[in-house]
C-alpha positions in Angstrom: 76.6 29.0 61.9 73.8 30.5 63.7 72.3 31.3 60.0 72.2 28.0 59.0 71.2 26.9 62.2 68.4 28.9 62.5 67.1 28.0 58.4 67.9 24.3 59.0 64.6 23.6 58.4 63.3 25.4 56.0 66.6 23.6 53.7 65.8 20.4 54.5 61.4 20.9 53.7 62.9 22.7 50.4 65.2 19.7 49.6 62.5 17.0 50.6 59.9 19.3 48.0 62.8 19.2 45.2 63.5 15.5 45.6 59.7 14.8 45.1 59.2 16.9 42.5 61.8 15.0 40.7 60.4 11.5 41.8 57.0 12.9 40.4 58.1 13.9 37.1 59.6 10.5 36.5 57.4 8.5 37.0 54.5 10.6 35.1 56.7 9.7 31.8 57.7 6.5 33.1 53.4 5.2 33.5 51.2 8.0 31.7 52.9 10.2 29.5 51.6 9.5 25.6 53.2 9.3 22.7 51.2 11.2 20.0 52.6 10.5 16.3 52.0 13.4 13.4 51.2 10.9 10.3 51.7 12.3 6.7 49.1 13.8 5.2 48.7 11.1 2.2 49.5 12.8 -1.6 46.5 13.7 -3.0 44.0 14.7 -0.1 42.8 17.6 1.5 41.5 18.0 5.4 38.4 18.8 6.2 36.8 20.5 9.2 38.3 18.8 12.3 41.0 17.6 10.5 38.9 14.4 9.1 40.5 13.5 5.6 38.3 14.3 2.6 37.8 11.0 -0.2 40.3 12.6 -3.7 37.7 12.2 -6.5 34.7 9.8 -7.2 34.5 9.3 -2.8 37.5 6.6 -3.2 40.6 7.1 -0.6 43.7 6.6 -1.9 45.5 3.5 -0.9 42.0 1.8 -1.1 40.6 -0.8 -4.0 36.4 -0.9 -4.3 34.5 -4.5 -4.6 31.7 -5.1 -5.7 28.9 -2.3 -5.2 31.7 -0.2 -4.5 32.8 -0.9 -0.8 36.1 0.3 0.2 38.1 -2.5 0.7 42.0 -3.0 2.4 44.8 -4.4 0.5 45.3 -7.9 1.7 41.6 -8.2 2.8 38.4 -10.8 1.3 35.2 -9.1 1.8 32.3 -11.8 1.6 30.5 -11.6 -1.6 26.8 -9.6 -1.0 23.9 -11.1 -3.4 21.3 -9.1 -3.6 18.3 -11.5 -4.1 16.2 -11.9 -7.4 12.8 -10.9 -7.8 10.9 -12.8 -10.4 8.9 -10.7 -12.7 6.6 -13.4 -13.2 5.0 -16.0 -10.4 7.7 -19.0 -10.1 7.5 -20.1 -6.7 9.8 -17.2 -5.3 10.4 -13.6 -4.5 8.2 -12.2 -7.4 7.5 -8.1 -8.4 4.6 -6.6 -8.2 3.2 -3.7 -9.8 0.8 -0.9 -8.6 -2.0 -0.1 -10.6 -3.7 2.7 -9.0 -2.7 5.5 -6.1 -4.7 6.0 -3.6 -7.5 4.1 -1.8 -10.3 2.1 -3.9 -12.8 -0.8 -3.0 -14.2 -4.0 -4.4 -11.4 -4.4 -7.3 -13.5 -7.5 -9.7 -13.1 -9.0 -13.1 -14.6 -6.9 -15.5 -16.3 -9.4 -18.4 -14.3 -9.3 -21.0 -12.6 -11.3 -18.6 -9.0 -9.5 -18.5 -9.6 -5.9 -17.4 -10.3 -5.4 -13.4 -12.7 -2.0 -12.5 -13.2 -0.6 -8.7 -14.6 2.1 -7.1 -12.4 5.1 -6.5 -13.1 6.2 -3.3 -11.2 9.8 -3.5 -13.1 10.9 -6.3 -16.2 8.3 -6.0 -16.0 7.3 -9.5 -16.0 3.4 -11.1 -12.8 2.7 -13.6 -11.5 0.5 -15.5 -7.7 -0.5 -15.6 -6.9 -1.7 -19.3 -4.4 -4.0 -20.3 -2.2 -0.8 -21.2 -2.8 -0.2 -17.3 -5.0 2.9 -17.7 -7.6 3.3 -15.3 -10.5 4.6 -17.6 -14.0 5.7 -16.1 -17.1 3.4 -15.8 -19.5 6.0 -16.2 -19.0 10.5 -15.8 -21.7 9.7 -12.2 -20.0 10.4 -9.1 -21.0 8.1 -5.8 -19.5 9.8 -2.4 -18.6 7.7 0.6 -19.5 4.5 -0.6 -19.5 2.1 2.3 -19.7 -0.5 0.8 -20.8 -3.2 -2.6 -21.9 -6.2 -3.9 -20.9 -7.2 -7.2 -23.4 -8.8 -9.7 -21.2 -12.2 -11.4 -21.6 -10.4 -14.9 -19.9 -7.4 -13.1 -22.5 -5.3 -14.8 -24.1 -3.9 -11.6 -23.6 -3.1 -7.9 -25.0 -2.8 -4.6 -24.0 0.4 -3.0 -24.4 0.5 0.4 -23.6 4.0 2.3 -22.8 4.1 5.9 -26.6 6.5 6.9 -28.2 2.4 5.6 -29.0 3.6 2.0 -28.5 1.1 -0.7 -29.0 2.0 -3.7 -28.4 -0.9 -7.5 -26.6 1.0 -10.4 -26.9 -0.6 -13.7 -23.2 0.3 -16.2 -24.9 -1.2 -19.2 -28.1 1.2 -18.7 -26.9 4.3 -16.4 -30.1 4.1 -14.1 -30.2 3.4 -10.7 -32.4 2.2 -8.1 -33.3 2.7 -4.8 -33.7 -0.4 -2.1 -35.7 0.0 1.4 -33.0 0.9 3.8 -34.0 -1.4 6.1 -32.8 -4.1 3.6 -29.1 -5.8 4.1 -26.3 -8.9 3.5 -26.6 -8.4 -0.6 -26.5 -10.9 -3.0 -26.8 -11.2 -6.8 -28.2 -14.3 -9.0 -25.7 -16.1 -10.8 -27.5 -14.1 -14.1 -27.6 -10.6 -12.3 -31.0 -10.3 -12.3 -32.4 -11.0 -9.2 -30.6 -10.7 -5.5 -31.5 -11.8 -2.0 -31.4 -9.9 0.9 -32.2 -9.7 5.0 -35.0 -6.9 5.4 -34.2 -5.9 9.2 -37.3 -4.6 10.8 -37.2 -2.4 13.9 -39.2 -5.6 15.4 -37.6 -9.2 15.4 -40.9 -10.4 14.5 -40.9 -8.6 11.2 -37.4 -10.1 9.8 -37.1 -12.3 6.8 -35.2 -13.4 4.3 -36.1 -12.6 0.8 -35.6 -12.5 -2.9 -36.2 -10.0 -5.7 -35.8 -8.3 -8.7 -32.0 -6.6 -8.8 -34.3 -3.2 -8.9 -35.8 -4.3 -5.5 -39.1 -5.0 -7.5 -41.3 -8.2 -7.0 -40.1 -9.1 -3.2 -40.8 -12.4 -2.0 -40.4 -13.2 1.7 -38.5 -16.8 1.7 -37.5 -17.9 5.5 -38.6 -16.0 9.2 -35.3 -14.9 10.8 -36.6 -13.5 14.1 -33.4 -12.9 16.4 -31.2 -14.7 14.3 -30.2 -12.7 11.4 -26.5 -12.6 12.1 -26.9 -17.2 11.4 -28.2 -16.3 7.9 -25.1 -16.1 5.3 -26.9 -14.1 2.1 -24.9 -16.2 -0.9 -26.5 -17.3 -3.8 -24.8 -20.4 -5.4 -24.1 -20.5 -8.9 -25.9 -23.6 -10.1 -29.0 -21.3 -8.5 -29.8 -24.4 -5.7 -29.8 -22.6 -2.5 -29.6 -18.7 -2.1 -28.7 -18.3 1.8 -27.2 -20.3 4.3 -27.3 -20.3 8.5 -25.8 -21.9 11.1 -27.1 -23.9 14.6 -24.6 -24.6 17.4 -23.6 -27.9 18.1 -20.9 -27.5 20.1 -17.7 -24.6 20.6 -15.7 -26.9 18.0 -18.7 -27.8 15.7 -21.7 -25.9 14.0 -24.2 -27.5 11.7 -25.0 -25.8 8.1 -28.1 -25.3 6.0 -29.0 -24.2 2.7 -31.8 -22.6 1.9 -33.5 -22.5 -1.9 -35.8 -20.9 -3.3 -39.0 -23.0 -3.3 -38.6 -24.6 1.0 -36.6 -27.2 -0.1 -35.2 -29.6 2.4 -32.2 -29.8 2.2 -29.3 -32.1 3.4 -27.1 -30.2 5.8 -23.2 -30.7 6.8 -21.6 -30.1 10.1 -18.8 -27.5 9.8 -15.8 -28.0 11.9 -16.0 -24.5 14.0 -16.8 -21.2 14.3 -16.3 -17.8 12.5 -17.3 -19.3 9.1 -16.9 -17.4 5.8 -17.8 -18.8 2.7 -16.8 -19.5 -1.3 -18.6 -20.9 -3.9 -16.7 -23.3 -6.3 -17.5 -22.1 -9.8 -20.3 -24.8 -10.9 -21.9 -24.7 -7.1 -21.7 -28.4 -6.1 -18.4 -27.2 -3.9 -18.1 -24.9 -1.0 -14.8 -23.3 -0.1 -15.1 -22.5 4.3 -12.7 -21.5 7.0 -13.5 -21.5 10.9 -11.6 -21.8 14.2 -11.4 -23.9 16.1 -9.6 -25.2 19.7 -7.9 -27.3 17.6 -6.7 -25.1 15.0 -5.1 -23.0 17.8 -8.6 -20.4 17.1 -6.1 -20.2 13.8 -8.5 -19.7 10.7 -8.3 -23.1 8.9 -10.0 -23.5 5.4 -11.9 -26.9 4.6 -14.0 -27.7 1.6 -17.2 -29.9 1.3 -19.7 -30.7 -1.6 -22.3 -28.8 -1.0 -24.9 -30.0 -4.1 -28.0 -32.8 -3.3 -27.5 -35.2 -2.2 -23.7 -34.7 -2.3 -23.8 -32.3 0.5 -21.7 -33.3 3.5 -19.2 -35.7 1.1 -15.7 -35.2 0.8 -14.9 -33.0 3.3 -11.7 -32.2 3.6 -9.0 -30.0 5.8 -7.0 -28.4 3.6 -4.4 -27.5 6.3 -4.3 -24.3 5.2 -4.3 -21.1 8.0 -6.5 -17.8 5.9 -9.6 -17.0 6.1 -12.0 -17.9 2.7 -12.2 -14.6 1.9 -8.5 -14.1 0.7 -9.7 -16.5 -1.4 -10.6 -17.2 -5.3 -12.1 -19.9 -7.5 -10.2 -20.4 -10.7 -12.4 -22.9 -11.9 -14.4 -26.3 -10.0 -11.4 -27.8 -9.0 -8.2 -24.4 -8.5 -8.5 -21.6 -6.1 -5.4 -19.0 -5.2 -5.2 -17.9 -1.9 -3.2 -15.5 0.2 -1.6 -17.0 3.3 -0.2 -15.0 6.3 3.1 -16.7 6.4 2.6 -16.3 10.3 -0.9 -16.0 12.7 -0.5 -15.9 16.6 -3.4 -17.9 18.6 -6.6 -16.1 18.3 -6.5 -14.9 15.3 -10.0 -16.5 13.6 -11.8 -14.9 17.4 -9.9 -11.1 16.7 -9.2 -11.0 12.6 -7.5 -7.3 13.4 -4.8 -9.1 14.9 -3.9 -10.1 11.5 -3.7 -6.7 10.3 -0.1 -6.4 9.9 0.8 -9.9 8.7 2.5 -10.4 5.7 1.3 -12.7 2.6 1.9 -15.3 0.1 0.3 -16.5 -2.9 -0.6 -20.2 -3.3 -2.5 -22.3 -5.5 -4.3 -24.8 -4.7 -6.0 -28.0 -6.9 -8.8 -29.7 -4.7 -9.1 -33.1 -7.1 -5.1 -34.1 -6.0 -4.8 -32.1 -3.0 -1.2 -30.6 -4.2 -1.0 -27.0 -2.7 2.1 -24.6 -4.4 3.5 -21.8 -3.2 3.5 -19.3 -6.3 4.8 -16.1 -5.2 6.3 -14.1 -2.4 6.0 -10.5 -3.0 9.5 -7.8 -2.9 7.4 -6.4 -0.6 5.0 -6.2 2.6 1.2 -6.4 1.8 -1.4 -7.7 3.5 -3.5 -9.1 0.4 -7.4 -9.4 -0.5 -9.4 -9.2 -2.8 -8.0 -11.5 -5.4 -9.1 -11.8 -8.6 -7.8 -13.5 -11.6 -8.0 -13.2 -15.5 -9.5 -15.4 -17.0 -6.2 -16.6 -19.1 -4.8 -16.9 -15.6 -2.0 -14.4 -17.5 -3.0 -11.7 -14.3 -3.9 -12.1 -10.7 -4.9 -8.5 -8.9 -5.2 -8.1 -5.5 -5.8 -5.0 -3.1 -3.5 -4.4 0.1 -6.2 -3.8 3.3 -3.2 -0.8 4.6 -3.0 1.1 1.2 -6.4 0.2 -0.1 -4.3 0.2 -3.4 -4.8 -2.4 -6.4 -1.9 -4.3 -7.4 -0.7 -7.3 -10.5 1.2 -9.8 -10.2 2.3 -12.1 -13.2 1.6 -14.9 -13.6 2.8 -16.2 -16.7 
């Protein structure tokens, strides 16, 4: 009795601990313990690292079937049909195949004199090439022109003014392989319709010695036309196809309007026309009687907008029409006096006209515009992201060529 009395408290404590342990075990099994089922490995499969099943031959697991495109499907589950977008080989208004014609950066592609091939300057090797009907790049001359910064072609594509970063200028005749140096202080060149003359701006150090001038294409027989002084940035060298005018200049009316004047060879007093905005860019129609231009203003959210206006003789200023397209005139090209093709950004932010660099990464689609009817037709959505410039269309309108502004490579679209 003395023994039981002496160790009674110890036995009670031990008994209490045993009861608590038993209760804890039952509670754990009832509420917390997880049951792990070991599944048999499917017949014909093996396991890899980590116990992951390895697919059988052909990459298909046993017990599955494949749907369109090889996507595994489970029995009794219907998979949605995935249809790839159809890319048309010709421009029919939808997604259209684009073909690359060269690799590496190019500059100033233009339609060659035969009306089929496109010729350009290769910035990598400094040579001029012509891409023939077979897609082969054929050198136009063996001569190398390093680091050309800007090129102005004659309408016949047989001559070009080459401008260099240091201000040097030369004229090269690809028919005769003759090269002529022009004065460094000449800039902003444009050729006459036959390619035998050029108009340019002579920018002297002194504003009192700055003139608009005309010369032969080799720089000889230079003749001053208009004093431009401190307004040189408002003068646009632009020889019209009908030889009526050789340049234009602008004068501000208010923020949303400017007055556009035309400069002739013989001091003619041409009518002016009002244009609806700033940042003007221009393109002459094939016959030179109409002018396509782009400007931005408050009403267009400072985005560039295309307009067309009559620009010949007594009709100057008549027929002014808003084409209701937001793009720049330099992204367009005339194929006839009434029809043009334009690259139009799919979207433009407010202020893109004021800051054109905002559109450097936009994606463009191609439109055909009929000026006689006003019809604007989407002809191609490129099958890639292209920022399109330097549009060139073959005379038979079989092909359209363009440069991607970012890669500076030349691409082709089959129009038919």
